[in-house]
C-alpha positions as CSV (number, residue, x, y, z in Angstrom):
1,M,-5.2,-142.6,-110.3
2,A,-8.4,-143.1,-112.3
3,D,-9.0,-146.4,-114.1
4,G,-9.7,-146.5,-117.8
5,H,-8.2,-146.4,-121.2
6,A,-7.4,-143.2,-123.0
7,L,-6.8,-143.0,-126.7
8,V,-4.7,-140.0,-127.8
9,L,-4.8,-139.0,-131.5
10,G,-2.2,-136.6,-132.7
11,G,-1.8,-134.1,-135.5
12,G,-0.5,-134.8,-139.0
13,G,-2.7,-133.2,-141.8
14,V,-5.0,-135.0,-144.2
15,A,-2.3,-137.7,-144.5
16,G,-2.4,-138.1,-140.7
17,I,-6.2,-138.5,-140.8
18,A,-5.9,-141.2,-143.4
19,W,-3.0,-143.0,-141.8
20,M,-4.6,-143.1,-138.3
21,T,-7.9,-144.3,-139.8
22,G,-6.1,-147.1,-141.7
23,L,-4.0,-147.9,-138.6
24,L,-7.1,-148.3,-136.4
25,A,-8.8,-150.5,-139.0
26,G,-5.7,-152.6,-139.3
27,L,-5.4,-153.1,-135.6
28,A,-9.0,-154.2,-135.5
29,D,-8.2,-156.6,-138.3
30,A,-5.4,-158.0,-136.1
31,G,-7.8,-158.4,-133.1
32,S,-6.5,-155.3,-131.3
33,D,-9.4,-152.8,-131.7
34,I,-8.4,-149.8,-129.6
35,S,-11.2,-147.5,-130.9
36,G,-13.5,-148.3,-127.9
37,A,-11.5,-146.2,-125.4
38,D,-13.1,-144.8,-122.3
39,R,-11.8,-141.4,-123.3
40,V,-10.6,-139.9,-126.6
41,I,-8.3,-136.9,-126.9
42,G,-7.8,-135.4,-130.4
43,T,-5.5,-132.8,-131.7
44,S,-5.7,-131.4,-135.2
45,A,-5.9,-134.4,-137.6
46,G,-6.6,-136.4,-134.4
47,A,-9.6,-134.2,-133.7
48,T,-11.1,-135.1,-137.0
49,V,-10.5,-138.8,-136.4
50,A,-11.9,-138.5,-132.9
51,A,-15.1,-137.0,-134.2
52,Q,-15.3,-139.6,-136.9
53,L,-15.0,-142.4,-134.4
54,G,-18.0,-141.1,-132.6
55,S,-20.1,-140.9,-135.8
56,G,-21.6,-144.4,-135.6
57,L,-19.8,-145.6,-138.7
58,S,-17.6,-148.7,-138.5
59,L,-13.8,-148.6,-138.9
60,D,-14.3,-150.2,-142.3
61,E,-16.7,-147.5,-143.4
62,L,-14.4,-144.8,-142.1
63,F,-11.5,-146.4,-144.0
64,A,-13.6,-146.4,-147.2
65,R,-14.1,-142.7,-146.8
66,Q,-10.4,-142.3,-147.1
67,V,-9.6,-144.6,-150.0
68,D,-12.8,-144.4,-152.2
69,P,-12.7,-141.2,-154.3
70,A,-16.5,-141.2,-154.4
71,L,-16.6,-141.0,-150.6
72,Q,-13.7,-138.7,-149.8
73,S,-14.4,-135.3,-148.2
74,R,-13.8,-132.1,-150.2
75,E,-10.3,-130.8,-149.2
76,L,-8.4,-127.6,-150.1
77,M,-4.9,-128.1,-151.4
78,A,-2.1,-126.7,-149.2
79,V,1.6,-127.0,-149.1
80,I,3.7,-126.9,-146.0
81,N,7.5,-126.6,-146.2
82,W,8.7,-127.2,-142.7
83,E,12.0,-125.2,-143.1
84,R,10.1,-122.1,-144.5
85,F,7.4,-122.5,-141.9
86,A,10.0,-122.4,-139.1
87,A,11.8,-119.4,-140.7
88,D,8.5,-117.4,-141.0
89,L,7.5,-118.3,-137.5
90,Q,10.8,-117.5,-135.8
91,P,10.4,-113.7,-135.6
92,Y,7.2,-114.3,-133.6
93,L,9.0,-116.5,-131.1
94,D,12.1,-114.4,-130.6
95,G,12.5,-113.6,-126.9
96,A,9.8,-116.1,-125.9
97,G,10.7,-118.1,-122.8
98,A,7.8,-119.7,-121.0
99,M,5.2,-121.8,-122.8
100,D,2.5,-119.2,-122.7
101,E,4.8,-116.6,-124.3
102,M,5.7,-119.1,-127.1
103,L,2.0,-119.9,-127.7
104,R,1.1,-116.2,-127.8
105,G,3.8,-115.8,-130.5
106,F,2.2,-118.6,-132.5
107,G,-1.1,-116.8,-132.0
108,R,0.2,-113.6,-133.5
109,F,1.6,-115.5,-136.4
110,A,-1.7,-117.2,-137.0
111,L,-3.7,-113.9,-136.8
112,D,-1.3,-112.1,-139.2
113,A,-1.3,-114.9,-141.8
114,D,-3.1,-114.4,-145.2
115,T,-5.3,-117.5,-145.5
116,V,-8.5,-118.6,-147.1
117,Q,-11.7,-117.3,-145.5
118,E,-12.9,-118.9,-142.3
119,H,-16.2,-120.0,-143.8
120,E,-14.4,-121.8,-146.6
121,R,-12.3,-123.8,-144.3
122,R,-15.3,-124.6,-142.0
123,A,-17.1,-126.1,-144.9
124,V,-14.2,-128.4,-145.5
125,I,-14.2,-129.5,-141.9
126,E,-18.0,-130.1,-142.0
127,S,-17.6,-132.3,-145.1
128,R,-15.2,-134.6,-143.1
129,L,-17.7,-135.4,-140.4
130,P,-20.2,-138.2,-141.0
131,S,-22.2,-136.9,-138.0
132,L,-22.4,-133.4,-136.6
133,D,-23.3,-134.7,-133.1
134,W,-20.7,-134.9,-130.4
135,P,-19.5,-138.5,-129.7
136,L,-21.1,-140.3,-126.8
137,T,-17.6,-141.4,-125.6
138,P,-16.0,-138.5,-123.5
139,T,-14.0,-136.7,-126.1
140,S,-11.7,-133.7,-125.8
141,L,-10.6,-131.7,-128.9
142,I,-7.6,-129.6,-128.2
143,A,-7.1,-126.0,-129.5
144,V,-5.2,-122.9,-128.3
145,D,-6.5,-119.4,-127.7
146,C,-4.5,-117.2,-130.1
147,T,-4.4,-114.2,-127.8
148,S,-3.9,-115.7,-124.3
149,G,-2.0,-118.9,-125.4
150,E,-4.3,-120.9,-123.1
151,L,-5.2,-124.5,-123.9
152,A,-8.8,-125.1,-124.8
153,A,-10.1,-128.7,-124.4
154,F,-13.5,-128.6,-126.2
155,E,-16.0,-131.2,-125.1
156,A,-19.7,-132.0,-125.6
157,S,-20.4,-130.0,-122.4
158,S,-18.6,-126.9,-123.7
159,G,-21.6,-125.7,-125.7
160,V,-19.4,-125.5,-128.9
161,S,-20.5,-127.2,-132.1
162,L,-18.5,-130.2,-133.1
163,V,-17.6,-128.6,-136.5
164,D,-16.2,-125.5,-134.8
165,A,-14.3,-127.5,-132.2
166,V,-12.7,-129.7,-134.9
167,A,-12.0,-126.7,-137.1
168,A,-10.3,-124.8,-134.2
169,S,-8.1,-127.9,-133.4
170,C,-7.2,-128.1,-137.1
171,A,-6.4,-124.4,-137.7
172,V,-2.7,-124.7,-138.5
173,P,-1.1,-121.3,-138.1
174,G,0.0,-119.7,-141.3
175,I,-2.0,-122.2,-143.4
176,W,-5.6,-122.1,-142.2
177,P,-7.5,-119.3,-140.5
178,P,-8.0,-119.2,-136.7
179,V,-11.6,-120.2,-135.8
180,T,-13.9,-117.7,-134.0
181,I,-15.8,-119.2,-131.1
182,A,-17.7,-116.9,-128.7
183,G,-15.7,-113.9,-129.8
184,R,-12.3,-115.6,-129.3
185,R,-9.9,-116.8,-132.0
186,Y,-8.5,-120.3,-131.7
187,M,-5.7,-122.1,-133.5
188,D,-4.4,-125.7,-133.9
189,G,-3.7,-127.5,-130.6
190,G,-0.6,-128.9,-132.2
191,V,1.3,-125.6,-131.5
192,R,1.3,-126.7,-127.8
193,S,2.1,-130.3,-128.5
194,G,1.7,-132.5,-131.5
195,D,-0.4,-134.9,-129.4
196,N,-1.2,-133.2,-126.1
197,A,-0.9,-136.6,-124.4
198,D,-0.6,-134.9,-121.0
199,V,-4.3,-134.3,-121.1
200,A,-4.7,-138.0,-120.7
201,A,-3.0,-137.9,-117.2
202,G,-5.1,-139.9,-114.7
203,S,-5.9,-142.7,-117.1
204,Q,-4.4,-146.1,-116.3
205,R,-3.7,-147.1,-119.8
206,I,-2.9,-144.6,-122.6
207,I,-2.4,-145.3,-126.2
208,V,-0.9,-142.4,-128.3
209,V,-1.3,-142.6,-132.0
210,S,1.2,-140.0,-133.3
211,P,1.5,-139.3,-137.0
212,L,4.4,-136.9,-136.3
213,G,6.1,-139.2,-133.9
214,M,8.8,-138.4,-131.4
215,D,10.6,-136.0,-133.6
216,S,7.9,-133.6,-134.8
217,P,9.1,-131.0,-137.3
218,L,6.8,-128.5,-135.7
219,P,8.5,-126.5,-132.8
220,S,6.8,-127.6,-129.6
221,P,7.0,-126.3,-126.0
222,L,5.9,-129.8,-124.9
223,P,7.8,-132.5,-126.7
224,L,6.2,-136.0,-126.8
225,R,9.3,-137.7,-125.1
226,E,9.0,-135.4,-122.0
227,T,5.2,-136.0,-121.8
228,L,5.6,-139.8,-122.1
229,T,8.2,-139.8,-119.3
230,A,5.9,-137.8,-117.0
231,L,2.9,-140.1,-117.7
232,K,4.9,-143.2,-117.1
233,D,6.3,-141.7,-113.8
234,G,2.7,-141.1,-112.9
235,G,2.0,-144.8,-113.1
236,A,0.3,-145.0,-116.5
237,S,1.0,-147.8,-119.0
238,V,1.7,-145.9,-122.2
239,T,1.9,-147.3,-125.8
240,V,3.0,-145.0,-128.6
241,I,2.3,-145.8,-132.3
242,S,4.0,-143.7,-135.0
243,P,4.4,-144.4,-138.7
244,D,6.7,-147.2,-139.7
245,E,9.0,-146.8,-142.7
246,A,6.4,-147.7,-145.3
247,S,3.9,-145.3,-143.7
248,V,6.5,-142.5,-143.6
249,A,7.1,-143.0,-147.3
250,A,3.3,-143.0,-148.1
251,I,2.7,-139.8,-146.1
252,G,5.5,-138.1,-147.9
253,T,6.8,-134.6,-147.3
254,N,3.6,-132.7,-147.6
255,P,1.0,-134.2,-145.2
256,L,-1.5,-131.5,-146.3
257,D,-1.8,-132.8,-149.8
258,P,-5.2,-134.6,-150.3
259,A,-3.4,-137.0,-152.7
260,T,-1.7,-138.6,-149.8
261,R,-4.9,-140.0,-148.4
262,V,-5.1,-143.3,-150.3
263,P,-1.4,-144.4,-149.9
264,A,-1.3,-143.2,-146.2
265,A,-4.5,-145.1,-145.4
266,M,-3.3,-148.2,-147.1
267,A,0.1,-148.1,-145.4
268,G,-1.6,-147.4,-142.0
269,R,-3.8,-150.4,-142.4
270,A,-0.9,-152.7,-143.3
271,Q,1.0,-151.3,-140.3
272,G,-1.9,-151.9,-137.9
273,R,-2.2,-155.5,-139.0
274,T,1.2,-156.1,-137.5
275,G,-0.4,-155.5,-134.1
276,L,0.2,-153.2,-131.1
277,P,3.8,-152.4,-130.1
278,P,4.9,-152.9,-126.5
279,A,4.1,-150.3,-123.9
280,F,6.6,-147.5,-123.3
């Protein structure tokens, strides 16, 4: 097993970005700064936070970008109703057995959806990033190929721009357009797993920051509980942080609403100041 500390940042919309940013700042306030990991793995909202951590800005500066309206990124309003989402998706998953079949179903759903134009969404992603350079810390941003259903772990060595990698990882099927990279179309890595913590296998210590927690409302072929068990069985020390009661209330029922940023960030910072939970 390799040594080292992996930080896994999961999906959860703009509210998840804000909550994770606040949480990381709060943990640092409490003397438990976990942002200096040896490796960072980001999915969806977590891909945004992973990119921001590598921008050179301090946690306090990143927190300010969530709570100060003058510093906030430009976002498009979107609404996700989990029950309707599941109902619209189900016809694409009917008959799917193996993970790759399920993910190809997600891909068809993503490609069929009527969304904003790709360039509009890309501009939003770019506005979130204080730096367009890949982080110096080894960073993997997780997306899924819409056609093949294969996992794509974009890294600095992949030859893909940071904006495109983050946009692909954040392309929620049915909400945002798949992202075109080298002629392929990619969607949100959260369709495979809300956190993709299995990608951290081989690290001795793994901290998973999961806005959606153990009971993600998004159908997943790779539930977090199963992944954590496998990582622990492999010898890793695993810590999971998900929103506490106050953070859940601040995030609300629509994590894609930009109005959630201030309350989610504030609740995340308050939660972080209570310190790290025990390892799994």
